[in-house]
N, C-alpha and C positions, 0 to 999 in steps of 0.2 A: 776929144773931151767926152763921146757917146763910150768910146774903151775904159776911158779912167770910171766914168760913171757906173759900168756894166760891173769891172772889178771890183769896186765898193762896195755894189750892191750885193755880188756874190759871197765876196768877203761877209758883210753882215749875215746874211743867207745862212752860211755856214757856221758864222758863230751862234747864231741863234738856235741852230738846229742841236750844235754839240748842248749848249745851254738847257735846252728843254730837255735832250737824253740825258743829261746829267741830272737835272732836277726831277724824271720821271725815274730815275735810281734810286734819288733820297725819297723821294712821294712812296716807293714800294717797301722801303724800310732796307734796303740794300748797303751795303758796303762799298765805298769809292771803291774801284780797282782800276790799276794802274796796266798799259798793255805791254808784255817784257818783249823782248828782243833775245829770243831762243833760236839757236841750230838745232832742231832736229831732224836727224836723219832715220829713214825709213826702209825698211827690205820686205819685197814679198818674201815669205815663208816659202821652202820647197815643195811642200805637199797640199796641192788643190783642198779646201773645205778641211783643213788640219784643226783650225778652230784654237788659237794660239790662248794659252788660258792665264799661267800665270809666267813672270822670270825670274832669274836668281843671277846671281855672279859668281861664277865658276872663280877659283884661287888665283887663276891666271889675268882676270879681268874680262872673260869673255862672257857672253850674252846667253844663260842655259834658258828652254822654255819648256813647257810641256803643249803637246800639238793632242788635245784631247780627244778627238774626234774619229781621228787614225791611229788613234795606239801608239804613238812616238814620244821622244824624247829629242830634244835637237840642240844644238851648237852653234853662234856664230858668232865669230872672228871681227869683232867691228873693223877693226885696222884693214883688212882685207876684203872683207862682204863674205868670205867663204862659210857654207854652210855644212853641217855634218848630219845626219840623223839618227837613230839610234831605234829601229823599232821593240817592243815590247814580247812579251811571249803571247799574251792574247789578243785577240782582235779588236776586241772592245775592254778594255783595260778602263779607258778615259782617266789618264794620267791629268790630275787637278795642279794640285800644289807642289813645289820641290825646292830643294835646299843642299848647299854644296858642304859635305865634312873639310875637317881640316887635310885631310888624303887625297883631297880630289874626287871622291865619289860623288856621285849624285842621288840624291834620297830622293822619293816622290810619293804622292799618293794616289794608289791605283780606287778613284772615287769609283768606278761603277763596279768595280771587284773585288772591295772591302778587303783589301791587303795594301801593306808598306812594300815600296819595293825600292833597290840599291843599284846602283848601273855602277859597273866599270868600265869609265871611257876609254881606258887602256885594252882592254881587254874585251871589251861587249858583253860582258857576264853579267846577267842579272840575277838579283838574290828577292825571294819576296818572302815577307813574314805575314803572314793571315791571322786577321781579326779573330782573337780567340771567343769573340762573343758575335751570335749571329745578326745581333740588334744592331752591332757597329756596321753598319751596310757603306758606310760612304765617307771612309778617311778623307779629310778636307784639305787642310793645310797646315804645314808642317813647319816647325823651328830648332837650333840647336840650343843647347843652353853651353856654358861657358865647360861644364863637364864632359859633353859631348854625347848627353843624353837627348834622343829626340822627341819632341815635344808636337804633338797633333790635335785637332778639333776634328768630331765627328757630326756632320751637321745635321742630319737626318735623324740619326741615331742618339741624337742628345746627349754626347762622351769628349770626353777629354783624356787622352790617352801619354802614355809614355815609352816608348822601348830603347831599350837598353843593347846598342851594335855589339858590345862584348859579348850577352849571351843570348840573345834574341828576343827575351822576355818580353812581354807589351801588358801592361797593366791599363786598366779603365776607370773612369768616374764619371759619374754624369751630376751635373748640377742641380740643385735642390729646385730652379724652377723646371717645372715639365715642358718638355718643347720651346726649348729656350733655342736651340738652335745654335749651338759654337759654331763660328765662324773664324775669324780673323785671330791671331794668335801673334804675341811677341813676348821678348824676355825684358827685365828690367836688371841694371848691374847689378843686384843681388842675386840674381839667379835664380826669381819668384816669377812665374809664366802668365801672362794675363792675357784672357779673351774675350770679344765681342760675344754677346748672347744675342742673334742676331731679332729672335722673335719676340724680344722683352724689349725693357728698355734698361737693360743692368750689361753693366759690364763685371766680370769674375775674374780672381785668381785663386791659384790652385800650388797649395805648400810640397814642395818639389819632396821632399821628406815623407809627410803625412799622406799626400794629395787631396786634402782636406780643402774644401771649395768654398771662397766667402765670394758674396755680389757686392757689387756697390750700384745703386741706383740713380737712374740718370730722368731727367723729365720726363713724363707720363708718356709723351708719343714719340719719343727718340725711337731709334733702331739703328745701332751702332754696327755695322759692317765690317769694315777693316778698321786696323790700329798700327801706331809707330810711337814709341816710346822716345823720349828725349833724354839727355843725357842725364836730367836733374832729376830723372825717373817719372815726370808728367805724362802721361799718356794723352795724343790727341787719336781721334777717330771721326769717322765719315759718318755721317746720320743721314743714312740714304734716303729714308722716306720723307724725312722732315726737311730734306736741303740745306744742312748745316755742318759748319765743324766746329767740334767739339773737342771740351779739355778735360781730364779728370785728375785731380791730384788726390792719388789715394792715401796718402798721410791724413788728410783732412776731411776727405769725401769731396770737395768743393766743385764744383762742375760749373763751365764756364760753355758758352753756345756762341757764335757768331753764326749769321745768316750768308751761306757762301753766295757770291756775286751773280751766280746765273741761277738765283732765286728757289723757290720750296720745290719746285719740280726738277731742281738738277740734277737727284741722283747722286750725292757725291759716293765714291767708290775706292779703287786703288787710291793707297796715300803711304809715303815715303817721309823719310826727315833726313838731308844731308850733314854731312860731316861740321856745315855753318852754321848749322840750327836751322836752317829753314824748313819749313814743314809745306810737302808737295803733295797736292791729291787730283785726281781725275774728277770732273763732272761728266757721268756717263747720261743724264738725260737732255745735256744740250748737244744738239746735231747743229755744227759736229762738234765732236767733244772738246772740252778745255782742259788747257792744266793749269793748275790755281797754284802759286807759291802764295804762303801764307807767313809773316815774318812774327813771331812771337815777342820781340823786344819791342816793335811800335806799334803792331796787332795793322798792319796793312797787306792789303791784297792786290797781286798781280795777275797776268792772266795771257795766255797764250792758245792760240787755236792749234790743235793735232793736224796737222795737213792733209794729211789721208781720211779726216775725219774719224778716226778710233775703231767708230764700232763698238763702243763701249770696251774701255779697258778697266781690267780687274782686279789689275795687281800692280805694284810698281816696286824698284829694287832700287835704292841705293847705292853707288859705288864708292871705293874710301876716297876717290880724288874728285867727287861731288857730282859726275853725271848720273843720269837716270836712267834706265832700262824700263820701256814699258811693252807689253804684251798687247796688240791691237786685234781682241777677239771676231770682230764681224765683219773685218778687210782683209784679216791673215795676215797681218803685217808683224812685224817688231819695230821696235822703234829706241835709238839712244838720243838721249837730249843732253846737249852742253849748255847747262846755265850761263847766261852773262855775266862778266866778272866786273 
């Protein structure tokens, strides 16, 4: 009888604690969040202190990433767990963002050395394209459009650029807002690049022909850091300072903000959209870091904890088969996430 009473009391206490937690979450104005059952595999990268910054998807499905603090690029075969590293020309080039072209070359931003680089993985040959303006000191994030033109942001230099791989010509433009710190960048279905102005409350687009820049205002306190563009060209972005997930509809200028489940100090950072339309992003201010899934159709949130803690997931790449690639900077790991079906 005592055992039954003890069990009953335990159930009541657990239920009460859960109810209190849910009430506290709701009282704080935070959305309800379901716990996700994800398969997250992590690997230690080969170089100690490499500080993996951004991941990218190779044409063969491999995970490429920058090792910013040891001036290397690296490739992981998620099937075998085999790594290969590619040292860059300089000892302190600070590779940051990277992306594969249609021929399998890996293009990266030399963030500490003011250049865009191209690695041919088959030969190990590296080609550098120096910035034509000394003010463009820190190329940041890069992306290809459908015509094979590379677009990139320059954060502190306050510019956006394009590089034509056929000629090597680089063109640079500065946004109307001074010191706006262009950061994350993505291309919509019409071939128009959009980018975050991280040091302001704006997202901007740049005309691919004229390079004219148009800015879209967000709520005054918002600070957009990374973005991903959905199939309908709606933009989802992480509001790093405010702890929100944001959505911008460029056609109308309408903006919607959702508080992130981790709260105002959750520092949403890397973001990607999988082929099923789910929006995924990291909460870098939550320790251990969490991976958040947002369903745009139902506006429901799901959450999983990154096993290693993440140590700040700065960027996320989505594969064509619905997996996610993560670079876990502070713990010197990379990860592959297989979402539950």
